[in-house]
N, C-alpha and C positions, 0 to 999 in steps of 0.2 A: 725317123718319121714320127716317133712318139712325142717328139718335141712339139709338133704342131698342135695337138689338142691341149697339151700343158700350157703352151703359149696362149692358146685361146682362152683358157681359164684366167690367165694373168691379164689378158687384154680386156675382158669384160668386167673384171675387177669385183664382181659381185655374183653370188650364186642365186639364181632366180627360184630354184626349187631345191629342197633339202636333199633330194635324191642325188643331185650333182656332187654333193660333198663326198659321198661314197665313191662316186666315179673318179673324182680327183685323187682320192687316196689310192684307188686302184692304179691309176696312171703313174703316180709317184712310185708305188711299189714296183710296177713293171719296169719303169725306167731305171730304178736303183738296182733291181735284180739283173737287168741286162748289162749294166755297167760292171757290177761285181763279177758276173759270169765271164765277161770279156777279159777282165783283169786276171782272173784265175786261169782262164784258157791261155792267155799270153804267158803266164808263169808255168804252163804245162801241168796244172793241177786239175784233179777230177772235180768238176763243179756240179756234179749231179746231186750231191747233198743239198745244194742251194735250191735246186729245182723241186725237191721234195718239200722243203719248207715253203717255197713260193706257191706251190700248188694248193697247200692248205690255206695260206693267207689269201690267195687270190679267190678261192672258192668262198671263204667266209665273208670277204668284202662284197663280192658280187651277189652272194646269197642275201646279205643285208640290203643291198641295192634293190633287188627284186622283191624282198620282203616289204619294203616301203612302197615300191611301185605297184605291187599287186595287193595292197591292203584292201580287205573287204572282198577280194576275189578268190583267194586261197586261204585255207585254214592256217592260222599262224602257228598252230602246234606242229605242223609239218616242217616249218622252218626251224623251230626249236629242236626237233628231233635230228634234223640234218646238221645243225650246228654241233651237236654232240657226236653223231655217228660218223661224219666224214673224217675228222681227225683220228678217230679210232680206226677207221678203215686204212688210213695212211700208215698208222703205226703197225697194224697187223700185216699190211702189205710188205713193209720193211722187214718185219721179223720172219715172215713165213713164205713170201712170194718173191719179192725183189729186194735185194739189200740196198742200203742207202747209196751205194756207189753205182747202181744200175738205174736205167731209165724207169720211171714209175708208170708203166703202161696202164696198170689197173686203175689207180686213182685218177690219172689224167683222163682216161676214157669215161669213168663214172662221172667225173666233174663235167665233162663235155655233154654227156647225155642229159644230166640234170639241168644244165644251163640252156640247152636247146629246148627242153620242156618249158622252162620258165619264160624264155623269149617268145615261144609260141603262145603261151598263156597271155602275154601282154597284148598280142595282136587279137586274140579272141576277146579279151576284155574291152579293148578300145573299139572294136566293131559294134559292140552292144551299147556304147555310150552315145550321147547326143553330139551334134555338130560343134557346139561350143567347146566341149571337152576335147574332142579330137583336134580342133584347131589349137587349143591351148597347149596340148601335149604333143604337137606335131614333131618337135625336136626329138622327143624320146623315140619316135618311130625310126628315125635314122640311126640312132644309137643302138636300138634294139635289133634292127636289121643287121648292123655291123656284127653284133655278138652272134646272131643266128647264123650268118654266113661263115664267120670265123670258126665257130665250134662245129658246125655241120661239115665244113671242109676239112678241119684238122683232126676230127675224131678218128678217121682211118689211119692217119699218121701216128696218132697217139697209140692206137691199139696194135699197130704193126711195126712200131719203131725198132723192136729187136730184130725183125727181119730186114728192115731198111739198113741197119748198121752192118749187116753182113754183105751188103751189095758192094759193087765197085765204087770207088771214090767219086767218079763222075756222075754215076747214076744217083748216088746218095745226095750229092750236091744239088742235082736237078730236083729231086723230090723235096728236099728241105727248102729249096727256093720257092716252091708252092706255098709252104707254110709262111715264109716271109711275105709273100704277096697277100696272103689272107690277113696277116697282121697289119699290113699297110692299108688295106681297104677298111679294116676295123678302125684304125686311127683317123682315117679320112672321114668316115661316116660319123664318128664321135665328134669331130670338129664341125662338120656340117650341122649336126644336131644341136650343138652348143650355140652356133650362130643363129639357127632358127629360133631357139628358145630366147636368145638375146633380143630378137626382133619383136617379141611379144610385149 
């Protein structure tokens, strides 16, 4: 399903807003990580080290996306601090909490909380803007709603993944199917947001 928003980028052939460049990088990163993770899984290799690296890169890219999107609404020093602190958090988590071959519950949960906060900030910001601005940035509302729904739904899975892994195979599959559905709605809403932006 991630192919859909990537294909949408290729179809429109031009980026209307610079924020979309970071979104495109995020999608390419996500697609590449899914492919490499699938290959390593088929080879019966532990692919969780890939997730640790992906978590840091995903957060930094989406942080930059929201940095540009929320310019003038949030203090840019907060973004600078998070750019430095989040990779440090991941390293400390690997060293003292969860090793690199375990699911990174801590950093994934912190990432989700922060991105939920930023997505809410976008809706707060746009409510205060005039009608022309809201109309111009309508596409971002769909994209932002996708991230808000995804991370709001997935944060419980991130935080409790160690417990989920101890469940029966069938129950585990059912729970992670929810994560898949959350990801699908994210990619669909990103695609709709891109189409709406293209129409402007």
